[in-house]
C-alpha positions as YAML, in Angstrom:
chain: A
units: angstrom
residues:
- id: 1
  name: UNK
  ca: [-3.88, -19.90, 59.59]
- id: 2
  name: UNK
  ca: [-6.84, -20.35, 58.02]
- id: 3
  name: UNK
  ca: [-7.38, -16.50, 57.48]
- id: 4
  name: UNK
  ca: [-3.54, -16.83, 55.56]
- id: 5
  name: UNK
  ca: [-4.63, -19.50, 53.17]
- id: 6
  name: UNK
  ca: [-8.39, -17.82, 52.57]
- id: 7
  name: UNK
  ca: [-5.84, -14.64, 51.81]
- id: 8
  name: UNK
  ca: [-3.28, -16.66, 49.30]
- id: 9
  name: UNK
  ca: [-6.15, -18.37, 47.33]
- id: 10
  name: UNK
  ca: [-7.88, -14.47, 47.08]
- id: 11
  name: UNK
  ca: [-4.61, -13.60, 45.71]
- id: 12
  name: UNK
  ca: [-4.36, -15.81, 43.34]
- id: 13
  name: UNK
  ca: [-7.75, -15.39, 42.19]
- id: 14
  name: UNK
  ca: [-6.89, -11.86, 41.61]
- id: 15
  name: UNK
  ca: [-3.72, -12.77, 40.13]
- id: 16
  name: UNK
  ca: [-5.51, -14.90, 37.53]
- id: 17
  name: UNK
  ca: [-7.84, -12.41, 36.68]
- id: 18
  name: UNK
  ca: [-5.60, -9.42, 35.65]
- id: 19
  name: UNK
  ca: [-3.24, -12.05, 33.62]
- id: 20
  name: UNK
  ca: [-6.51, -13.44, 31.70]
- id: 21
  name: UNK
  ca: [-7.84, -9.45, 31.36]
- id: 22
  name: UNK
  ca: [-4.29, -8.68, 30.18]
- id: 23
  name: UNK
  ca: [-4.59, -11.53, 27.66]
- id: 24
  name: UNK
  ca: [-8.02, -11.15, 26.68]
- id: 25
  name: UNK
  ca: [-6.76, -7.47, 25.80]
- id: 26
  name: UNK
  ca: [-3.76, -8.27, 23.82]
- id: 27
  name: UNK
  ca: [-5.79, -10.35, 21.84]
- id: 28
  name: UNK
  ca: [-8.65, -7.77, 21.26]
- id: 29
  name: UNK
  ca: [-6.23, -5.08, 20.37]
- id: 30
  name: UNK
  ca: [-4.67, -7.49, 17.83]
- id: 31
  name: UNK
  ca: [-7.98, -8.18, 16.37]
- id: 32
  name: UNK
  ca: [-8.78, -4.15, 15.93]
- id: 33
  name: UNK
  ca: [-5.03, -3.85, 14.50]
- id: 34
  name: UNK
  ca: [-5.98, -6.36, 11.77]
- id: 35
  name: UNK
  ca: [-9.77, -5.11, 11.27]
- id: 36
  name: UNK
  ca: [-8.20, -1.61, 10.65]
- id: 37
  name: UNK
  ca: [-5.55, -2.87, 8.07]
- id: 38
  name: UNK
  ca: [-8.11, -4.47, 6.35]
- id: 39
  name: UNK
  ca: [-10.44, -1.43, 6.15]
- id: 40
  name: UNK
  ca: [-7.60, 0.30, 5.11]
- id: 41
  name: UNK
  ca: [-6.35, -2.08, 1.96]
- id: 42
  name: UNK
  ca: [-10.48, -1.82, 0.96]
- id: 43
  name: UNK
  ca: [-11.22, 1.90, 1.22]
- id: 44
  name: UNK
  ca: [-8.08, 1.90, -0.95]
- id: 45
  name: UNK
  ca: [-9.42, -0.61, -3.59]
- id: 46
  name: UNK
  ca: [-12.85, 1.03, -3.44]
- id: 47
  name: UNK
  ca: [-11.13, 4.47, -4.54]
- id: 48
  name: UNK
  ca: [-9.01, 2.93, -7.10]
- id: 49
  name: UNK
  ca: [-12.05, 0.85, -8.19]
- id: 50
  name: UNK
  ca: [-13.97, 3.83, -8.21]
- id: 51
  name: UNK
  ca: [-11.27, 6.25, -10.35]
- id: 52
  name: UNK
  ca: [-10.86, 3.27, -12.68]
- id: 53
  name: UNK
  ca: [-15.00, 2.73, -12.95]
- id: 54
  name: UNK
  ca: [-15.10, 6.70, -13.51]
- id: 55
  name: UNK
  ca: [-11.87, 6.49, -16.74]
- id: 56
  name: UNK
  ca: [-14.00, 3.10, -18.17]
- id: 57
  name: UNK
  ca: [-17.21, 5.39, -18.31]
- id: 58
  name: UNK
  ca: [-14.80, 8.74, -19.72]
- id: 59
  name: UNK
  ca: [-13.21, 6.71, -22.58]
- id: 60
  name: UNK
  ca: [-15.96, 3.80, -23.62]
- id: 61
  name: UNK
  ca: [-16.04, 4.72, -26.75]
- id: 62
  name: UNK
  ca: [-12.80, 4.89, -28.00]
- id: 63
  name: UNK
  ca: [-10.77, 1.64, -28.03]
- id: 64
  name: UNK
  ca: [-7.10, 2.93, -28.41]
- id: 65
  name: UNK
  ca: [-6.40, 4.84, -25.07]
- id: 66
  name: UNK
  ca: [-5.19, 3.97, -22.19]
- id: 67
  name: UNK
  ca: [-8.19, 3.58, -19.85]
- id: 68
  name: UNK
  ca: [-6.83, 2.62, -16.44]
- id: 69
  name: UNK
  ca: [-2.88, 2.27, -14.75]
- id: 70
  name: UNK
  ca: [-2.43, -0.90, -12.77]
- id: 71
  name: UNK
  ca: [1.16, -0.55, -10.93]
- id: 72
  name: UNK
  ca: [3.28, -3.16, -9.43]
- id: 73
  name: UNK
  ca: [5.49, -2.92, -7.09]
- id: 74
  name: UNK
  ca: [8.57, -5.14, -6.12]
- id: 75
  name: UNK
  ca: [10.99, -5.16, -3.61]
- id: 76
  name: UNK
  ca: [14.59, -4.88, -4.15]
- id: 77
  name: UNK
  ca: [16.94, -6.70, -1.83]
- id: 78
  name: UNK
  ca: [13.97, -8.94, 0.12]
- id: 79
  name: UNK
  ca: [13.39, -5.99, 1.83]
- id: 80
  name: UNK
  ca: [9.61, -6.02, 3.06]
- id: 81
  name: UNK
  ca: [7.15, -3.13, 2.45]
- id: 82
  name: UNK
  ca: [5.08, -2.64, 5.10]
- id: 83
  name: UNK
  ca: [1.16, -2.84, 3.05]
- id: 84
  name: UNK
  ca: [0.25, 0.17, 4.15]
- id: 85
  name: UNK
  ca: [2.96, 2.03, 2.64]
- id: 86
  name: UNK
  ca: [2.70, 0.02, -0.60]
- id: 87
  name: UNK
  ca: [-0.78, 1.40, -0.31]
- id: 88
  name: UNK
  ca: [0.47, 4.83, -0.46]
- id: 89
  name: UNK
  ca: [3.58, 4.21, -2.46]
- id: 90
  name: UNK
  ca: [0.77, 2.61, -5.28]
- id: 91
  name: UNK
  ca: [-1.70, 5.80, -4.86]
- id: 92
  name: UNK
  ca: [1.06, 8.15, -5.43]
- id: 93
  name: UNK
  ca: [2.34, 6.28, -8.47]
- id: 94
  name: UNK
  ca: [-1.13, 6.45, -9.56]
- id: 95
  name: UNK
  ca: [-1.38, 10.06, -9.29]
- id: 96
  name: UNK
  ca: [1.94, 10.57, -10.93]
- id: 97
  name: UNK
  ca: [0.81, 8.20, -14.16]
- id: 98
  name: UNK
  ca: [-2.71, 9.90, -13.87]
- id: 99
  name: UNK
  ca: [-1.83, 11.94, -17.34]
- id: 100
  name: UNK
  ca: [-1.38, 8.92, -19.17]
- id: 101
  name: UNK
  ca: [-5.08, 8.32, -19.18]
- id: 102
  name: UNK
  ca: [-6.87, 8.96, -22.35]
- id: 103
  name: UNK
  ca: [-3.64, 8.96, -24.44]
- id: 104
  name: UNK
  ca: [-3.45, 7.30, -27.48]
- id: 105
  name: UNK
  ca: [-2.20, 3.87, -27.55]
- id: 106
  name: UNK
  ca: [-0.18, 4.14, -30.79]
- id: 107
  name: UNK
  ca: [2.18, 7.01, -29.29]
- id: 108
  name: UNK
  ca: [3.27, 4.84, -25.89]
- id: 109
  name: UNK
  ca: [6.77, 4.62, -27.13]
- id: 110
  name: UNK
  ca: [7.05, 8.86, -26.56]
- id: 111
  name: UNK
  ca: [5.49, 8.18, -23.41]
- id: 112
  name: UNK
  ca: [7.56, 6.07, -22.15]
- id: 113
  name: UNK
  ca: [10.89, 7.75, -22.48]
- id: 114
  name: UNK
  ca: [8.76, 10.72, -20.24]
- id: 115
  name: UNK
  ca: [7.78, 8.30, -17.49]
- id: 116
  name: UNK
  ca: [11.20, 6.62, -17.45]
- id: 117
  name: UNK
  ca: [12.52, 9.86, -17.58]
- id: 118
  name: UNK
  ca: [10.01, 11.15, -14.56]
- id: 119
  name: UNK
  ca: [10.12, 7.94, -12.40]
- id: 120
  name: UNK
  ca: [13.75, 7.18, -12.75]
- id: 121
  name: UNK
  ca: [15.28, 7.14, -9.36]
- id: 122
  name: UNK
  ca: [12.43, 9.50, -7.82]
- id: 123
  name: UNK
  ca: [12.38, 9.18, -4.05]
- id: 124
  name: UNK
  ca: [8.70, 9.34, -2.91]
- id: 125
  name: UNK
  ca: [9.28, 10.92, 0.97]
- id: 126
  name: UNK
  ca: [6.98, 10.48, 4.22]
- id: 127
  name: UNK
  ca: [5.52, 7.64, 3.44]
- id: 128
  name: UNK
  ca: [4.65, 6.90, 6.69]
- id: 129
  name: UNK
  ca: [7.80, 8.08, 8.18]
- id: 130
  name: UNK
  ca: [10.11, 6.26, 5.22]
- id: 131
  name: UNK
  ca: [11.38, 7.53, 2.26]
- id: 132
  name: UNK
  ca: [11.19, 5.15, -0.49]
- id: 133
  name: UNK
  ca: [13.12, 5.34, -4.30]
- id: 134
  name: UNK
  ca: [11.54, 4.09, -7.22]
- id: 135
  name: UNK
  ca: [12.52, 2.98, -10.76]
- id: 136
  name: UNK
  ca: [10.81, 1.63, -13.43]
- id: 137
  name: UNK
  ca: [10.90, -1.74, -14.57]
- id: 138
  name: UNK
  ca: [8.71, -2.90, -16.97]
- id: 139
  name: UNK
  ca: [5.58, -1.07, -19.33]
- id: 140
  name: UNK
  ca: [2.72, -2.66, -20.64]
- id: 141
  name: UNK
  ca: [-0.60, -1.67, -22.42]
- id: 142
  name: UNK
  ca: [-2.51, -5.02, -23.17]
- id: 143
  name: UNK
  ca: [-6.31, -4.07, -23.70]
- id: 144
  name: UNK
  ca: [-6.31, -0.20, -22.73]
- id: 145
  name: UNK
  ca: [-4.46, -0.65, -19.14]
- id: 146
  name: UNK
  ca: [-1.33, 0.78, -18.96]
- id: 147
  name: UNK
  ca: [1.03, -2.00, -16.72]
- id: 148
  name: UNK
  ca: [3.48, -0.42, -14.87]
- id: 149
  name: UNK
  ca: [6.07, -2.69, -12.93]
- id: 150
  name: UNK
  ca: [8.38, -0.64, -10.59]
- id: 151
  name: UNK
  ca: [10.88, -1.63, -8.58]
- id: 152
  name: UNK
  ca: [11.17, 0.21, -4.92]
- id: 153
  name: UNK
  ca: [13.83, 0.09, -2.38]
- id: 154
  name: UNK
  ca: [13.67, 1.60, 0.80]
- id: 155
  name: UNK
  ca: [16.33, 5.14, 1.38]
- id: 156
  name: UNK
  ca: [18.23, 4.87, 4.27]
- id: 157
  name: UNK
  ca: [18.56, 8.25, 6.51]
- id: 158
  name: UNK
  ca: [21.72, 9.64, 5.64]
- id: 159
  name: UNK
  ca: [23.54, 11.20, 8.71]
- id: 160
  name: UNK
  ca: [24.11, 14.81, 8.57]
...
């Protein structure tokens, strides 16, 4: 009888250790995931600021040109776009709009028509296994910065 109690207590201690280890592991993995997402966000910001710095140095003596581009994404229909998808989408949009840097601010009317023609209902594929449709909402140039507001809508997969 004394051995049964000892075995039962030992089993409870081992089960408690296993449950504690599982909880600790879950918390640890959650922290690692948060750090990874923060690291990706910071790397994206760093590359954006480095590119913006190079552009500002390149165009510092020209006051009437577009020196940098800022993209703002709106989610239509209250869809939550994951932060990683939004960062990749902004990166692709900045690549597509990169040709606007160094252009004259006084000819912005010609460029807006070109950009709206290129980005109206454009589909960006394979952004973390999702497809997004982009349409330009508003464009504004202030102090050499082209601000572009776009609507992003998740493309639903179509049946074959």
